[in-house]
N, C-alpha and C positions, 0 to 999 in steps of 0.2 A: 586427438582431443586437445593437445597443447595449442594447436593452431586455432581451434574453435574458441578456446578461452581467451586468446589474444584478440580474436575477432568477436567483440562484445555482444551481449544479448540484443541490445537495441539494433545494431547493424544487421544481425541475423534475422530479426523479426521484420525489419524493413525489406530485406531481400526476399523473405518468405512471402510477404504481402504482395510485393511487385511481381514475383514469379507466379503467385497464385492468380493474380489478375490476368497476367499475360497467358498463362496456360489455360485458364478457363475459357478463353476465346477460341482455342484450337484443339484442346485435348478431346479425344474420343470418349464416349460414355464409359467404356470399360476401364479407362485410366482413372476417370473421376470416381467410379465406384470402388476402385482399389484404395484410393486415399480416404474415401468415406468409411471403408472397412477399418483402416488404421485409426481414423478419428473415433470410431465407435469404441474400439478397444481401449484407446488412450483415455477417452472420457470416463470409461468404467474404472480404469486404474486411478485416475485423478479422484474420482468419487470415493474409491476405497481408501486413498491416501489422506484425504482431508482430515478425518478424525484423528489419525495417527500424527499428522503434522501439528494439530492443535495440542494434543497431549505431549508430544515430544518437545515442542517449543515453549509452551506456556508454563508447564510445571517448573522447569529449572529457572525460568525468568522470575516467576513469583517467589519461589523459595529463596533465590539469591537476594531479591529486593527486600524480603521480609526479615533478613538477618539483622539489618541495621535498625536502630531505634533513635528516638530523640525528636525534638521539635523541628530541627532543620530538615530532617528527612520528611516528616509529615508535611511541612510547609512546601518543600520542593515538589513532592509528589502531587499535592493538591494544586499547585500552580501549573505544573506540566499537564496534568489531566484536565484541569479547567481550560487551559489554553487550547488543548487538542479538541475538547468538546465545542468550545466557542468557534473554532475554525470550521468544524463540521456543520454547525448551525448556519454560520455565515455562508458557507458553500452551498447549502441547501437553499437558503433564501435567494442568493444570487442566481442559482440555476433555475429555480422555479419562476423567477421573473424574466430571465433572458432566453432560456432554452426553448420554451414552447414556440415562440415566434420563429426562431432560427430553424428548428427541426421541422415545423409544419411547412415551411417553405421548401424543404428538401424532400421530405418523406411523407407520403400520404398512404396509409395502409390500403386504401382502395385503388391506388393507381400504380403500386409497385408491379413491375413486369412479372408476369407469371411464367417463369422458365420451367423447363422440365425438371422435376424434382426426382433425382436418382436415389437409389437405396444401396446400402452396403451389400457385399456378397454374403456375409454372415455376421452375426452379432455374438458377443460374449458378455455374460453377466458376472460381475465380481462384486458381491454384496459387501458393504463395509462392515467392520466388526461392531460398530455402534453408530447411532446417529449423531449429528453434529452437536445438538444440545446436551446429550449425554457426555460427549467428549469435553465440552466446555465445563460442565459441572464437575466432572472427574478431575480436570486439570486444576480448577480453582481449589477444590477440596484437598487434593494432594499437595499442591503448591503451598497453600497456607499451612497445612498440617506439618509438612516438612520444615517450614520456617519456624513454626511454633515449638516443635519438639527437638529441633536441631538434629534431625536424624541423618547422620552422615552416610549410612548404608543406602538409604532411599535416595539421598541427594546424589550420591555417586551413580546410582542406577539411572536416575533421571537425566543426569548429564551425559552418560554414555548413550542412553536412548536418543537424546537430542543429537548426538554426533551421528548416530545411524540415520536419523531422519534428515539431517543436514546433508549427508553424503547422498542420500536418496534423491533429494531435491537437486543438488549440484550435478550429480553424475547421470541421472536418468530423466527426471521431469524437465529440467531446464534444457538439456540438449535436444529432447524430443519435442519441446514446445513449439519451435519454429515450424516443424513439419505439420503439427496439429493446426497451427494458424494458417499455414499454406493450404491445407485441405479445406479450411473454412472459407477462405477467400476464393479458392478454386470453385467451390460449390456456389458461393454467392454470385460470382461472375457468370457462371453457366446459367444461373437463374435470373440474371439481369438486374441484380440489386446493388452491386458493389459501388457503382459510381455515385449513387445517392448517399450511401453510407459514408464513403470517404470524404465527401464534401462536408458532411455534418461533423466528422471527426476533426477536420482541420479547424473549423470554427470553435469547437468545444475546447481544443487544445489552446487556442489563442486566448479564450476567455479565462481558462484556468491559470495560464501563465500570468496574465494581468492580475488575477485574484491573489496569486502568491506575492506579487510585489506590493499590492495595496495592504495585504495582511501584515507584512513585515514593517511597513511604514507605520501602520496603526499600532502594532505591538511596541515599537520603539518610542512612539509618542507617549504611550502609557508608562513604559519603563523610565523614560526621561522625566516625565512629570513626577513619578514616585521617587526617583533617585536624584532629582535636581540636576540632571545632566542634559546636554544638548542632543536631541534625538538624531539629528543629521550627522553630527560628529561621531556619535556612537556607531551609526550604520556604516559610515566611512571606515571606521576602525575595524569593523568586522568583515570588510570586503575580502581580505585574504582568506578567511575561513570559508566565505561563500564560494569563491572561485576554486578553492581546493576541493570543496565538496562536489562542485560541478565535475571535476576531473575524476575523483575517486569513487563517486556515487556511494559513499559509505560514511555514515556518521561516526562510526568507531575509528576508522582510519584518519578522520579529520580532527580527532580529539586534541592532539598536540597543538595544532594551529589554532583551534577554537579556544583552547586554554590560554595560550599566549595572548591572543587578541582580547579576550575577556579581561585579563589582568591589565592590559594596556588601557582599557576603559576605566580603570580605577577600582575594580572589584578586588577585595582582599584575597590574598593567596589561598587562605584556608577555605573560603566560600567558593572561589573559582575551582579549586581542586576537588571539591565535593560535588558541586552542582553540575559542572560540565560533563564529567563522565556519566553521572546518573541520568542527566537529561538526554544524553546520546542514546539511552535505552528507552526512556519513558515519554519523552516529548516528541510527538510526531504530528504536529499541526500541518506541516506541508503534505505529508502522506494522507492525512484526513481530508484536506481540501480536495485532493485529486480523486480519492476513492468515492467520496460522496457525490461530487459533481459528475463523475463518469457513470456511477450507478443511476443517478437521476436521469441523465441523458439517455441511457439505454432503455430505461423504463418508458420514457416519453416516446422514444423511437418506435417502441413496440406496442404503444397504446395501453400500457398497464396503468392501473389506478395507483395513486400514491397520495400521502398526506403528511403533514409535518410531524404528527405524533408517531407515525410509523417510522419516520426517519430519525426522530429523537431517540427512540429505543435502539435503532440500528447504530446510531452514532455512539451512544453510551457503551454498548457491547463492543463495538469496534475499537474504541479507545483502550479497552482492556486487552483484547486479543492481540493488538498490534505491539504490545510490550515485547512479544516474542520476535519482532521483526529484525532488529539490527544484526548485522553480521551475516545474514543469509541473502543470497542473490534474489532480488524480487521478494524479500521477506515480508514486507507489509501487505502486498497483494495476496501472497500465498496464505498468510495468516487470516486474511479477510475472506477467503473463498467460502469457508464454512458459514460465516455469518451472512454473506450474500445469498447463499443457498437457503439457509433456514429462515431468515427474517424477510428477505425480499423476493424469494422464489426464483433465483437465478438458476438457469440450466447450465450444463457444462459448456455449451456454445457461448452463452452469455458471459460466463466467467472467462473464456478465452479472449473474447473481445475486450473485456475489462483489463485483462493482462496486457493486451496490445496497447490500449490507450494509456495505461499506467506506465509501462516501460518507456513509451515515447516521451514521457515527462519526468522520468525517474531522477535525472540529475537535478532538475529544478526543485523537486520536492525535497530531496536530501539537503540541498543548499538552504532551503527555507527552514527545515528542521534545525540545522546546525546554527544558522544565523540567529534564529529565535532563542537558542540556548543562552546566548550572551545576554539578551534582554531579560530572561528569567533570572539569570545570575545577578544582574543589577538589582532587581526587585528583592530577591532573597537577601542580598548584602545589606540593603537599606533597612529591611524589616529586622534583620538580626541586630543591626547596630542600635535599633530603637528598643528592642525587648531585652537585649543583652545576652 
């Protein structure tokens, strides 16, 4: 297990995809059916776990956030949530303009090769304790309620349950995930679909990376205009935080560097000390850019209908559920699985492809989140100096 942890999730998934493609060309039917059986069981386990992940991660996050009060908290939360929503809308608009032409050139539902579709040896049904929407409502109700009554017993129980769920993700779901993805690409290769899908993935990743860069430039232009600072100089100052996040893949682990560089931009110590740790939890514009673009791309690939109002609702809900993401490996996409299923109709196979795409860009999304925190701190500092 220690060796697997040192060999990060992204390399494991890349190896799984490569092995799945290679094996799919030569593996006999009985071997493919064996992995399909595993995938069927794992998908049931994942479906069972999603409501528990939502409850275990969202309740403590909301209850901790709600303890604080004051105008600066409300201002920071509003800015972080607003930036995250704006990133989602921009990602949708960019994807809806660029993805259809890219994807239609690669995948046509009528021309995908019809390989032999194999079936598992057996299936296992694990019904979830509740549906996703019930889990979301329960998490919001208890999270806000615990914050309001300052219930220490319930808060400790929520934190301990969060620890259980975190261990479940880290020690079971994440280690088994590459095997699940291996099985998916094994099946797709045997069916003759994988080459077309991979070509689309590469183009999508390129567009999303470019979108991250343009988003940061735009965010710092806004912050520089409000704070009367040079946007380019501010971005240059934040580069140590950006590259630290690329290495750590964790907003929380990058907080010391983000805080230091934010102060170097001229943000007051008290504002930087408040905004940076808080935004490491609630500002997830980079993650939003990735998830929305990947979800839209997969829907277009499969010929599903979509519209902007459907995605606006999805973006608004996703911005709340991702509050639970920091500190957990693949936290943002894990927190998003329930909303992807309930609001966009994603199956467990769709969700696995989402995880593959997301993890491929995980470092860049985290770096975008962290660097954006500095821009939000500049805005909060300027507004605070105005209103006193």
